N, C-alpha and C positions, 0 to 999 in steps of 0.2 A: 752340135757335137755328138758323135758317134754312140750308139747304145751297146751295151754288153751283150753277150751271147744270152745271159739270164732274162735281161730285160726283153729282149726279143721274143724270147720263148713265153714268157709272161704275158706280152702283148697278143701274141699270135694265139696263144691258148683262150684269151678272153674274148678275142674276135669269132673264135669257132664257136664257143659257147654262146655267145651273143647270137649268131647266126643258126647255128645248129642244136643248141640245147647241149647239156652236159653229157646226156648219152651219145647222141650224134657225133658231138666232138670226139669222145673216147672211141667210137667205132672208126671214125677217121684217121685218128692217131695209130690205131691198130692196124689199120690197112697199111701203114707204112712201116711199121715195127714188128715184121713178121719174124726176123732173125734170118738164120741161115743153115744151111746143113740138113740132115736127115735125123731127126731125133729118135725115131722109131729104132733104125740102124745103130746109132749111137748107144741107146739105152740097152739094146739087145747084147753088143760087145762089153758093156759094161757089167752089167747086172746079170747076165744069162745063167752064168754058172754057180752064181752065189747065192747061198741060202737066204731065204727071207729073214730069218732072225738076225743073220751077220749084217744084212742090210739097215734093218732097224736099229740094232746095236751103233752103227755108224751113224746113222741120223742123231740119235740119242747122245752120241758123243762118249759112248761106252766102249769104245775099241782099245 
């Protein structure tokens, strides 16, 4: 019987931890999960002209 994607992920994670330890397995996963785009440029576009207090209010949900 075929395994579900969740089962495959769990088995894979367990194998990585067994061989590399938890921190090594985490570093391995992070190497493949870097994301995409240029966060620095995106952040500048989004927040450059916005006052810090306004950003804080939005984070707190006080907008």
